[in-house]
C-alpha positions as CSV (number, residue, x, y, z in Angstrom):
1,X,52.2,182.9,-30.2
2,X,51.1,185.9,-32.1
3,X,47.2,186.6,-32.3
4,X,45.6,187.9,-35.3
5,X,43.8,191.1,-34.7
6,X,40.0,190.9,-35.6
7,X,39.2,192.2,-39.0
8,X,37.4,195.6,-38.9
9,X,33.7,195.4,-39.5
10,X,32.5,196.4,-43.0
11,X,30.1,199.3,-43.1
12,X,26.8,199.0,-45.0
13,X,27.0,200.4,-48.5
14,X,23.4,201.2,-48.4
15,X,23.5,203.2,-45.4
16,X,26.4,205.0,-46.7
17,X,24.7,205.8,-49.9
18,X,21.5,206.9,-48.1
19,X,23.2,209.3,-45.9
20,X,25.4,210.6,-48.7
21,X,22.3,211.3,-50.9
22,X,20.8,213.3,-47.9
23,X,24.0,215.4,-47.6
24,X,24.1,215.9,-51.2
25,X,20.6,217.2,-51.3
26,X,21.2,219.4,-48.4
27,X,24.3,220.9,-49.9
28,X,22.4,221.6,-53.3
29,X,19.8,223.2,-51.4
30,X,22.0,225.5,-49.6
31,X,23.9,226.1,-53.0
32,X,20.6,227.0,-54.6
33,X,19.4,229.3,-51.7
34,X,22.9,231.3,-52.1
35,X,23.1,231.6,-55.8
36,X,19.4,232.1,-56.8
37,X,18.6,235.2,-54.9
38,X,21.1,235.6,-52.3
39,X,23.5,237.5,-54.8
40,X,20.9,239.7,-56.4
41,X,20.2,243.2,-55.2
42,X,17.2,243.1,-52.9
43,X,17.6,239.2,-52.7
44,X,14.5,237.5,-51.6
45,X,12.7,240.8,-51.3
46,X,11.9,240.6,-55.1
47,X,9.9,237.4,-54.7
48,X,7.6,239.2,-52.5
49,X,7.5,242.4,-54.7
50,X,6.4,240.6,-57.7
51,X,3.0,239.3,-56.4
52,X,2.3,242.3,-54.3
53,X,2.7,244.4,-57.5
54,X,0.5,242.0,-59.4
55,X,-2.3,242.1,-57.0
56,X,-2.0,246.0,-56.6
57,X,-2.1,246.4,-60.6
58,X,-5.1,244.2,-60.9
59,X,-7.0,245.8,-58.0
60,X,-6.2,249.3,-59.5
61,X,-7.1,248.3,-63.1
62,X,-10.6,246.8,-62.2
63,X,-11.5,249.5,-59.9
64,X,-10.4,252.0,-62.6
65,X,-12.7,250.5,-65.2
66,X,-15.7,250.9,-62.7
67,X,-15.9,247.3,-61.2
68,X,-17.6,247.5,-57.9
69,X,-16.9,244.0,-56.7
70,X,-14.8,241.1,-57.5
71,X,-15.9,237.7,-58.5
72,X,-16.1,236.7,-54.8
73,X,-16.6,238.7,-51.7
74,X,-16.0,242.5,-51.7
75,X,-12.4,242.8,-51.4
76,X,-10.4,243.0,-54.7
77,X,-6.9,242.4,-53.2
78,X,-7.7,239.1,-51.5
79,X,-9.6,237.7,-54.4
80,X,-6.7,238.5,-56.8
81,X,-4.0,237.2,-54.4
82,X,-6.0,233.9,-53.8
83,X,-5.7,233.4,-57.6
84,X,-2.2,234.8,-58.1
85,X,-0.3,233.0,-55.4
86,X,-1.2,229.4,-56.5
87,X,-0.6,230.4,-59.9
88,X,2.9,231.7,-59.2
89,X,3.7,228.9,-56.9
90,X,3.2,226.5,-59.9
91,X,4.9,228.6,-62.4
92,X,8.1,229.4,-60.3
93,X,8.5,225.8,-59.1
94,X,7.9,224.1,-62.5
95,X,10.2,226.6,-64.3
96,X,13.0,226.3,-61.7
97,X,12.7,222.5,-61.6
98,X,12.8,222.4,-65.3
99,X,16.2,224.1,-65.2
100,X,17.6,221.7,-62.8
101,X,20.0,219.8,-65.2
102,X,21.2,223.1,-66.8
103,X,21.9,224.8,-63.3
104,X,23.7,221.7,-61.9
105,X,25.3,220.2,-65.0
106,X,28.9,220.7,-63.6
107,X,28.2,219.0,-60.4
108,X,26.4,216.1,-62.1
109,X,29.8,214.8,-63.3
110,X,30.5,213.7,-59.6
111,X,29.4,210.1,-58.8
112,X,27.5,210.9,-55.7
113,X,25.4,213.7,-57.4
114,X,22.4,212.3,-59.3
115,X,19.7,213.8,-61.5
116,X,17.2,213.3,-58.9
117,X,19.2,215.1,-56.4
118,X,19.3,218.2,-58.5
119,X,15.6,218.0,-59.0
120,X,14.7,217.6,-55.4
121,X,16.9,220.5,-54.3
122,X,15.4,222.9,-56.9
123,X,11.9,221.8,-55.9
124,X,12.4,222.1,-52.1
125,X,13.8,225.6,-52.4
126,X,11.2,227.0,-54.5
127,X,8.5,225.4,-52.7
128,X,9.6,227.0,-49.4
129,X,10.1,230.2,-50.9
130,X,6.7,230.3,-52.6
131,X,4.7,229.2,-49.4
132,X,6.6,231.8,-47.5
133,X,5.6,234.4,-50.0
134,X,2.1,233.3,-50.0
135,X,1.7,233.4,-46.2
136,X,3.1,236.8,-46.1
137,X,1.1,238.3,-48.7
138,X,-2.3,236.6,-47.9
139,X,-1.8,237.0,-44.2
140,X,-0.8,240.7,-44.7
141,X,-3.8,241.4,-46.7
142,X,-6.1,239.8,-44.2
143,X,-4.3,241.7,-41.5
144,X,-4.5,245.1,-43.0
145,X,-7.9,244.9,-44.7
146,X,-11.3,243.8,-43.9
147,X,-11.6,241.0,-46.4
148,X,-14.6,239.1,-44.9
149,X,-13.0,235.8,-45.6
150,X,-13.1,232.7,-43.3
151,X,-10.2,230.3,-43.5
152,X,-10.6,226.7,-43.9
153,X,-7.1,225.5,-43.9
154,X,-7.8,222.0,-45.2
155,X,-8.9,223.4,-48.6
156,X,-5.9,225.8,-48.5
157,X,-3.3,223.2,-47.9
158,X,-4.9,220.8,-50.4
159,X,-4.9,223.5,-53.1
160,X,-1.2,224.4,-52.5
161,X,-0.3,220.8,-52.5
162,X,-2.1,220.3,-55.7
163,X,0.1,223.2,-57.2
164,X,3.3,221.8,-55.9
165,X,2.7,218.4,-57.2
166,X,1.6,219.7,-60.7
167,X,4.7,221.9,-60.8
168,X,7.0,218.9,-59.8
169,X,5.4,216.7,-62.5
170,X,5.5,219.2,-65.3
171,X,8.9,220.5,-64.3
172,X,10.3,217.1,-64.3
173,X,9.1,216.5,-67.8
174,X,10.2,219.9,-69.0
175,X,13.5,219.2,-67.6
176,X,14.0,216.4,-69.9
177,X,12.4,218.1,-73.0
178,X,14.3,221.5,-72.5
179,X,17.7,219.7,-72.2
180,X,17.1,217.3,-75.2
181,X,15.4,220.0,-77.3
182,X,16.6,223.6,-76.4
183,X,13.9,225.1,-78.5
184,X,11.1,223.6,-76.2
185,X,11.8,226.2,-73.4
186,X,10.9,228.9,-75.7
187,X,7.7,227.0,-76.9
188,X,6.6,226.3,-73.5
189,X,7.1,229.9,-72.5
190,X,4.8,231.0,-75.2
191,X,2.2,228.4,-74.3
192,X,2.1,229.4,-70.8
193,X,1.5,233.2,-71.4
194,X,-2.3,232.9,-71.8
195,X,-2.7,230.9,-68.8
196,X,-2.7,234.0,-66.7
197,X,-6.0,234.7,-68.4
198,X,-7.2,231.1,-68.8
199,X,-6.9,229.8,-65.1
200,X,-9.6,231.7,-63.3
201,X,-7.5,234.3,-61.7
202,X,-9.4,237.4,-62.8
203,X,-12.7,235.9,-63.6
204,X,-14.5,232.9,-62.1
205,X,-14.9,230.0,-64.3
206,X,-18.4,229.5,-62.7
207,X,-19.6,232.7,-64.4
208,X,-18.5,231.9,-67.8
209,X,-20.8,230.1,-70.6
210,X,-21.1,226.4,-70.2
211,X,-19.3,225.7,-73.5
212,X,-16.3,227.6,-72.2
213,X,-16.2,225.9,-68.9
214,X,-16.3,222.3,-70.6
215,X,-12.9,223.4,-72.2
216,X,-11.3,225.4,-69.4
217,X,-11.6,222.7,-66.8
218,X,-9.1,220.6,-68.7
219,X,-6.5,223.1,-67.3
220,X,-5.4,221.8,-64.1
221,X,-4.5,225.3,-62.7
222,X,-8.1,226.1,-62.8
223,X,-8.7,223.4,-60.2
224,X,-5.8,224.5,-57.9
225,X,-7.1,228.2,-57.9
226,X,-10.6,227.2,-57.2
227,X,-9.6,224.9,-54.5
228,X,-7.6,227.6,-52.7
229,X,-10.4,230.1,-53.0
230,X,-12.7,227.4,-51.4
231,X,-10.5,227.8,-48.2
232,X,-11.0,231.6,-48.2
233,X,-14.6,232.2,-49.2
234,X,-17.3,230.3,-47.0
235,X,-19.9,228.7,-49.1
236,X,-18.1,228.7,-52.4
237,X,-17.8,225.1,-53.5
238,X,-17.2,224.8,-57.4
239,X,-18.4,221.3,-58.6
240,X,-15.7,221.0,-61.2
241,X,-12.8,221.0,-58.8
242,X,-11.1,217.6,-59.0
243,X,-8.0,217.0,-56.9
244,X,-7.7,213.5,-58.5
245,X,-7.4,214.9,-62.0
246,X,-4.7,217.3,-60.9
247,X,-2.7,214.6,-58.9
248,X,-3.2,212.2,-62.0
249,X,-1.6,214.9,-64.4
250,X,1.2,215.4,-62.0
251,X,1.9,211.7,-61.5
252,X,1.7,210.8,-65.3
253,X,4.1,213.8,-66.2
254,X,6.5,213.1,-63.5
255,X,6.8,209.6,-64.1
256,X,7.5,210.1,-68.0
257,X,9.9,212.7,-67.2
258,X,11.8,210.5,-64.6
259,X,11.9,207.7,-67.0
260,X,13.2,209.5,-69.9
261,X,15.7,211.2,-67.6
262,X,16.9,207.9,-66.4
263,X,17.3,206.5,-69.8
264,X,18.9,209.5,-71.4
265,X,20.7,211.4,-68.5
266,X,24.1,210.3,-69.9
267,X,23.6,211.5,-73.4
268,X,22.2,214.7,-72.0
269,X,25.2,215.4,-69.7
270,X,27.6,214.5,-72.6
271,X,25.9,216.9,-75.1
């Protein structure tokens, strides 16, 4: 009498897909880290040189025109660094996220690689990179100079979290727009150029006329920079800062971007 062997137990499809997605994201992250800066002369060193050069240039420029003190405190370098680093964090993460489909278009033809995987991988790599650069630059300035600043980590963490969230939302929406409408990338680049001067990096929004403040506070980057500076300058608490507004813009733009990517990603890839 022959016995029928027990049939093998079926594996959970959902569990396989969950682990497969994690492996895909990790693989995309490693690919991103290798190809983005790993093959360039100097590699990741250039990501540190850019903000250092920006802070040095602004410090020299304002001291050359006779400015005695910055908008807050007495140290020009830390004042400009606390404005530039949140700004660069938002700009670099949003720009790289917006290019996710273009960068990973060939890999998206594989069934297990999704649009969300590509977005997450680019976001994570740039987030880690920008946070490390901010830590090195801000920590280095405080170590080498007498900045007179007192750290409140809760405000600093909240400020950079706001920058990351806004970058993810705007980057996801621009990912759809720039792939569907190639001209949008150029238009958005032109729109972002004045933000270096309209985000409170060089001048405090608090010191500007009230009618200007009423318009500039609609810029979410203004809230991000002010929140980060709150964590460095004791007693500086601008009343206009609204994390809820920044997170609301991030959520709205991210949701709209994901919705359109989900509905039109096949058309985007085929074209």
